[in-house]
N, C-alpha and C positions, 0 to 999 in steps of 0.2 A: 296652787298646791290646797290639797285635803287640809280642810280645817280642822282641827283639835278640838270638839265641838264645845266640849266643858269646859274648857281656859278658855276659847274664843269669844261665848254667853258671857264669863264674868267679865273679859277683859272688855266688850262693848258695853255692857254695864255702868262698868268703873270711869269709862271711858265719857259716859253721858253726865255722871256724875261731877265730873271734874270740869266739866264744861261749864257745871252751873253755881259753884261755889272755889272763892280763892281763899277760904281756912284751910291751913293744912293740920292744927289742934283741935277745932273746933271751939265752940263760945262765945264770948265776945268778945270783941278786938279791945285790946287795950288801947287805951287814951292817947297812946303816945307811936303808937305801930303803924294804920295807916299804910300808904301804899307809898312810898322812896320817890323822891323826886327824880325824873329822866337826868343823864349826865348835862350838862350844858352844851353837847353837840345834839340833844334831843332825841340821841339814842337809849334803849332800855338796857338797862345794866342788868344781864342774865348769870347766873354764878350755878353752874355744874357741879356736882363733885367729880369727875371723873373727865379724860379730853374724846371719851367715846359719847357718852351726850353731852360734852358742852356740841360736839360739831355738831350732832343732828340738830340741836336748837340756833345753829350759827345756821343749820340749811334753813328752818323753816324763817326764822328774824330776818334773816338777810340784813342789809344794810340802818335797818332800822333798830338795834340792837349791838350793843359792845357785849360777846362771852368770853368769860374768865372760866379756866377750870382750874380745881384743886390740885386736882391731883393731874399729871402728868404722862409722858406715857414710859417711863420708868420704874414710879411708884406701883404700890400693891396695897390698893384703896383697905381688904384686909385690914390691915396692921398700920393706917395709917394715923398717924398721931398729927392733930391741928394745932397750929399756934392759935396766937392771940390775931396776929393779921390776917389770917386766915377765917376766923370768926366775925372779925370786924367786915369782912369782903360780904363772907353771906349773910350776914345782917343787914347789907347794904346794897343789896341785892335789891331787884324789884320784883323779878321772877328768883328761886332756886329750884334747881333740874338733879333728880338722885335716882337712885336707885331703890334703895330698898331691900328688906328681906337680909335685916346686918351683915350688908355687902360692904357699907358702905357709912357706920354709924356716925360715925363725926359726923355727921352734913345734923341727921335729928337731935343727937346732942346740943348744937350749935342757937339752933333755934325752938329746943322744945318749949321756953317760953315766950314766943315770937308771936304769940297768935293774931290769925288774921295775914299771916305771911303768903302769899300767893308761892304755891309749890308746883312741882310735877312728878311724884314719885310713880317711876316703872312698874316698880310693886302692886301697887294701889291701882293701878289702867288698868296692870292684867288680870287682875281680880285676885289677885293671890292672896289668901291668910300665910302669913309668915310664918305663924305656929301653924298651923292644919298640915294635914297631910294628905293632899288632893292628887289625885292620878297623877301627876306630871312629876310628882316626888318621887326620887328614886330610893332604892331598899336600902335601909340602912342610914338614911336621913330623917333628920327632925321637922323637916321643912323643904317643903320647894325649893327646887335650883333657881337662886337668883342671876344667875348668869342670861341674862334676859335679852342682851342685846346680839348672843348668837338664836335667839326667836326674831326672824324677822316680822314677821304678823305683828306682835309684840313692839317691837319697835315704829314699824305705823301707826301704831296707833299712840304712842309716844310724842310720835310728830305733830297730829292730828291735836294730842291735847295741849300741847305745849301750845298751838297755832290758836285754841281756844283762848289759853289762856293769856297770852300776847295781845290777843283781839280785846280783853275786857280789858286788857292795864293802858294801846294804845287803841281806839276807838277808830282813828280815820285811817290807820292801817291796817284794820281788819282782814279787809280783803285780800292784801298784799298778803300775808298772814295764808291765809287758807293756799290762796296759791301756791308758793312756795311750798305749802308741807301738802300741796297734789303736787307739785312736779318728781318733792323726793322721795314719795311714794311710789311713784310709775318707775325711779329706778331700783327703791325694794321690786317691783313687780319682777322688774329683768332679774335681779337674784334668785330670783323666787326660782324661775324657768329654768336655771342653770341647777336647783335643788331639785327640780322635779324632773331633771333629766337624771344625774344620778340614780335619782329612784327607779327610774322607768331601766336604768342597766344593770342596778345593782342591790335591788331588795332583798336583806335576807343575811346581806354579807359582813361576815361579825369583826369587828374591829375592838380596843381594847383603850385605855385612856386612861393619863397620870395622873389625872384629876378629869373630875367631871364638869369641865368648861363648856365645852360644846355640845352637851346633852341637849340640848333641843334641837341644834342643827341637825346632829346624828338623826336623833328621832324621823327627822321631818325629811331625813333623803333617805329611810328607810332602813336604817343601818343596822344590824344589831349591836351593842354597848356590850359587850361581853366580861366588863371590867370586874373583878372582885367588890361586891359591896363595900366592905369592909375596909378594902385598902382606899377608895375612892375618900369616904370618911374620914381616913386618917388625913392624907396629902390636904384634902381640904382643911382642916382643923390646923393643920402644922404638928402631928403627929408623926410618931412611929409606926407604919401600918403592921399589923399582927404578922409574926414568923408565918403563918401558914396563905393567910392573903398576899403576901409576897411572894412564895413561894407557887402559889398559883397564876399569879399574872407572869411572872418570866413562862411557866409551863405556858401561858398564854401566846407568847413573843418565840421561846425557842421553837414549839414545836408548830409555829406558823398557825397553830387556829385562829389565831387573829390574821388577817390580811393587813390593814394597819394597826399601826401605833399613833396616836394621838398626842400629843404632847408640849405642856405649857412649861416652857423655858424659865417663865416672872417663881413659877412655884417648886423650880429645881430643887432638890436633895441629894445627899451620895444615893438613896435609893430608887428614886427614878430616875438621875442617871445612870446606877448602873441596867436598869429595864431599857432603857434609850439604847443603850449600848450589846443588850441582848440582842434587841430587835434587829439593828446594823446588822450583826455578825448572824445572822438568820435571814438575812434579806427580808423584812419585812418591812415595811413603809415604812417612813417618819412623816408626820406630817405638825410642823410645829403652828400652835396656833395662841394667840397672847391675849391678854386681860386688855389690855390698853391698845390706844390707836397710835401708831408708829410717827414719828416727826414727815412732814411734807404729806402725809395722804389724808384723805377724806374718810369716815364712815362706808359710803358705799365702792371708792377705791378697794378701800385695805379689807372687806369681809368678801367681795366678789374673787380679787385675789386669793382669801383662801379656801373659799369656796374651788375654787378651780386647781389649786395645791392639793386639795382632798382628790375630785373627781381624778388626777394626773394618778395617783396612790393609787387610788382602788383600782386603775388601768394596768399595772405593774402584776 
C-alpha cells in the first residue's frame, strides 16, 4: 500500500513516544494514581471508548487482558454521554484506549484529572494535531478526519502502541503482546492488499458519501471523493446542510457522476435518506459503512467485508 509520507512519519514518531511514556496528561502523577492492580484472575483490565478499539486491544492482549467497550455496536460515540458507572470503569482500568480528535470526548473528560493514567490515543499515535489543518484534513473541516479505524496503517500502529503499553504493565507477557500485535498486523496487511487491488482497477473513479466516515479508505483506494465539503461538514456536525450542498450531492447521484454512494446508516437523517433513495433510483451502487463493530464480528472480519462491498460496488 502506498504510504502517505507526511502522516506516516508523524505516526511513527508518535508511536515511539507512546512506547516511552505512560503519562496521559503529563506532569507528576498524583499520590493515589499509580497503576491499577490486575483483576483477581491476573488479567489486566483494558477499557476502550468503542467496540472497534476494544477489539484491537483484545487481539493484542489475548487471554492476558479483560477488555470492555463503553460504546457498543449501536451507540454513537460523537454524542455519547457517559454515566457514573462508565466513569468508574474507565478510571479503574489498567489501560484506556480511545480515538481522540473530539470523536469520543467523554473519555478525556473522565480521565482529565487522572495524571499518570496509561492510555493509547489513536489520534496521537497517528501524529495528528486535532486543532491543526494537516494535508489529511478535508476541505471545510477544522481538523483532521477522526475516523482513524478506516486507516489501516494507523490501526496497525495503534495495535503496536497497545502492545508496548501492555508490555510495560505486565512485563512477563511482553513477548506475547508483541507476537499478538504482529499476528494482528499480518491480517491488516492482507486487507491492504485488497485495497491495493481496488486502486489498481479503479483509480480516479468518482464516489460520494453522506458523511466522511471512510475518507482514509477511499483515499488509499485511489478513489476521487467528490462530496461537497459543506455537505460533509454539516452532516458530521449534526446540522442541516446548506441547500446548495444538498442540490449538488443530489445531482452527483441522479446524473451518476458518482459511481458509488458511501452511506453511514448510523448518522441517517431525512436529508441523507433522500440522497440514498435517489441513488437507488439512479442505479448508483450504495455501500453502507458503519461507525462501530457489528455484533459477532472482529475488526478484520468487519473491515474485510466492508472493503469487499466497496470493491463489488465499483464493478457494477
